[in-house]
Residue frames relative to the residue before (quaternion, step in Angstrom):
aa qw qx qy qz dx dy dz
X 1.0000 0.0000 0.0000 0.0000 0.00 0.00 0.00
X 0.6297 0.5386 -0.3397 0.4449 3.58 1.04 -0.70
X 0.5991 0.5631 -0.3668 0.4352 3.57 1.10 -0.65
X 0.6671 0.4859 -0.3048 0.4753 3.58 0.92 -0.85
X 0.6341 0.5245 -0.3280 0.4639 3.57 1.01 -0.77
X 0.6645 0.4900 -0.3012 0.4771 3.59 0.95 -0.88
X 0.6388 0.5212 -0.3317 0.4586 3.58 1.00 -0.76
X 0.6333 0.5373 -0.3295 0.4492 3.57 1.01 -0.79
X 0.6860 0.4593 -0.2862 0.4864 3.59 0.94 -0.81
X 0.6639 0.5143 -0.3092 0.4462 3.56 1.02 -0.76
X 0.7271 0.4331 -0.2552 0.4677 3.59 1.01 -0.70
X 0.4686 0.7127 -0.4280 0.2989 3.60 1.22 -0.25
X 0.6616 0.4975 -0.3516 0.4372 3.70 0.86 -0.65
X 0.6698 0.5162 -0.3030 0.4395 3.61 1.15 -0.45
X 0.4650 0.7018 -0.4417 0.3100 3.61 1.19 -0.20
X 0.6608 0.4770 -0.3451 0.4655 3.69 0.84 -0.71
X 0.6190 0.5371 -0.3467 0.4562 3.60 1.06 -0.66
X 0.6463 0.5132 -0.3181 0.4666 3.58 0.97 -0.83
X 0.6461 0.5073 -0.3219 0.4707 3.60 1.00 -0.75
X 0.6549 0.5012 -0.3173 0.4682 3.60 1.04 -0.69
X 0.5831 0.5727 -0.3791 0.4341 3.61 1.09 -0.56
X 0.6337 0.5283 -0.3362 0.4542 3.59 0.99 -0.76
X 0.6898 0.4505 -0.2931 0.4850 3.60 0.92 -0.80
X 0.6197 0.5465 -0.3482 0.4429 3.59 1.09 -0.61
X 0.7043 0.4726 -0.2831 0.4477 3.59 0.84 -0.90
X 0.6872 0.4539 -0.2977 0.4827 3.60 1.15 -0.37
X 0.5297 0.6300 -0.4293 0.3719 3.63 1.18 -0.11
X 0.5781 -0.6243 0.4139 0.3236 3.57 -1.08 0.79
X 0.6575 0.5169 -0.3336 0.4350 3.60 0.89 -0.83
X 0.6407 0.5121 -0.3263 0.4698 3.59 1.02 -0.74
X 0.6425 0.5157 -0.3255 0.4640 3.59 1.01 -0.75
X 0.6392 0.5133 -0.3330 0.4659 3.61 1.00 -0.72
X 0.6217 0.5243 -0.3400 0.4723 3.59 1.05 -0.71
X 0.6412 0.5150 -0.3186 0.4712 3.59 1.00 -0.79
X 0.6544 0.5043 -0.3159 0.4665 3.61 0.98 -0.80
X 0.6505 0.5001 -0.3173 0.4754 3.59 0.97 -0.81
X 0.6313 0.5260 -0.3287 0.4655 3.59 1.01 -0.80
X 0.6637 0.5021 -0.3001 0.4661 3.59 0.94 -0.87
X 0.6356 0.5248 -0.3249 0.4637 3.57 1.01 -0.82
X 0.6793 0.4852 -0.2972 0.4635 3.60 0.90 -0.89
X 0.6403 0.5118 -0.3314 0.4672 3.59 1.02 -0.71
X 0.6626 0.4826 -0.3077 0.4830 3.58 0.99 -0.76
X 0.6058 0.5427 -0.3494 0.4652 3.57 1.08 -0.67
X 0.6593 0.4867 -0.3038 0.4860 3.58 0.99 -0.80
X 0.6218 0.5484 -0.3377 0.4456 3.58 1.07 -0.69
X 0.7361 0.4095 -0.2245 0.4899 3.57 0.99 -0.84
X 0.4759 0.6853 -0.4503 0.3179 3.62 1.16 0.02
X 0.6447 0.5253 -0.3334 0.4442 3.61 0.98 -0.72
X 0.6641 0.4604 -0.3331 0.4858 3.66 0.83 -0.73
X 0.6043 0.5526 -0.3600 0.4472 3.60 1.10 -0.57
X 0.6428 0.5025 -0.3220 0.4802 3.57 1.03 -0.74
X 0.6275 0.5248 -0.3329 0.4690 3.58 1.05 -0.72
X 0.6455 0.5101 -0.3205 0.4695 3.59 0.97 -0.81
X 0.6283 0.5234 -0.3376 0.4661 3.59 1.00 -0.74
X 0.6600 0.4892 -0.3042 0.4822 3.58 1.00 -0.77
X 0.5936 0.5422 -0.3650 0.4695 3.61 1.12 -0.54
X 0.6333 0.5059 -0.3249 0.4874 3.58 1.00 -0.81
X 0.6533 0.5120 -0.3175 0.4585 3.59 0.96 -0.81
X 0.6563 0.5009 -0.3131 0.4694 3.58 1.05 -0.69
X 0.6588 0.5022 -0.3136 0.4642 3.57 0.95 -0.83
X 0.7656 0.2987 -0.1536 0.5487 3.58 0.94 -0.90
X 0.0526 0.8838 -0.4632 0.0398 3.54 1.04 0.88
X 0.6776 0.5454 -0.3143 0.3803 3.60 0.85 -0.91
X 0.8470 0.0997 -0.0196 0.5218 3.58 0.82 -0.88
X 0.2787 0.7969 -0.5014 0.1892 3.63 1.14 0.45
X 0.7085 0.4625 -0.2605 0.4650 3.58 0.94 -0.85
X 0.7415 0.4356 -0.2222 0.4595 3.60 1.11 -0.56
X 0.7276 0.3885 -0.2274 0.5177 3.59 1.10 -0.61
X 0.3635 -0.7339 0.5357 0.2057 3.55 -0.88 0.99
X 0.0262 0.7755 -0.6286 0.0530 3.54 -0.86 1.04
X 0.1450 -0.8436 0.5100 0.0846 3.61 0.15 1.21
X 0.5703 0.6104 -0.3920 0.3853 3.61 1.16 -0.30
X 0.5752 0.6056 -0.3899 0.3878 3.62 1.11 -0.50
X 0.7129 0.4111 -0.2985 0.4833 3.67 0.70 -0.84
X 0.6000 0.5515 -0.3673 0.4482 3.60 1.12 -0.58
X 0.6454 0.5114 -0.3159 0.4714 3.59 0.96 -0.85
X 0.6854 0.4875 -0.2896 0.4568 3.57 0.86 -0.96
X 0.6764 0.4867 -0.3004 0.4642 3.61 0.89 -0.88
X 0.6425 0.5142 -0.3237 0.4669 3.59 0.99 -0.79
X 0.6508 0.5095 -0.3105 0.4696 3.55 0.98 -0.84
X 0.6721 0.5009 -0.2998 0.4555 3.59 0.91 -0.89
X 0.6695 0.4849 -0.2990 0.4767 3.60 0.93 -0.84
X 0.6472 0.5183 -0.3194 0.4588 3.58 1.00 -0.79
X 0.6622 0.4971 -0.3038 0.4713 3.57 0.93 -0.87
X 0.6522 0.5124 -0.3170 0.4600 3.59 0.97 -0.81
X 0.6654 0.4968 -0.3024 0.4680 3.56 0.93 -0.88
X 0.6771 0.4879 -0.2914 0.4676 3.58 0.89 -0.91
X 0.6566 0.5038 -0.3123 0.4664 3.60 0.97 -0.81
X 0.6371 0.5124 -0.3291 0.4724 3.57 1.02 -0.76
X 0.6345 0.5250 -0.3266 0.4638 3.57 1.00 -0.80
X 0.6736 0.4827 -0.2970 0.4745 3.59 0.92 -0.85
X 0.6456 0.5368 -0.3245 0.4357 3.58 0.99 -0.82
X 0.7622 0.3471 -0.1942 0.5108 3.57 0.91 -0.88
X 0.4180 -0.7608 0.4259 0.2551 3.60 1.30 0.26
X 0.6897 -0.5133 0.2832 0.4250 3.56 1.00 0.77
X 0.4551 0.6934 -0.4470 0.3352 3.61 1.18 0.41
X 0.2937 0.7862 -0.5019 0.2093 3.58 1.01 0.67
């Protein structure tokens, strides 16, 4: 019984902090930070498949890939990666943006 009593006294200073956490998680600015964090994590997740796709383009265009400039390839890959990240973030948060 003394352990519970000691725990009650020891945890009492943290009660205002716990109450502030509830108000923090419901604030709009905190939610936007969470959405940006999720978007960046998903962007990092899709970066490896993007590198693989770039190497596929290099394999298909083997003869002149290093010598001929094709600016549409990185645009296609970046657009695809950003679109997938945005769509995945939307699905993850179930449209609560």
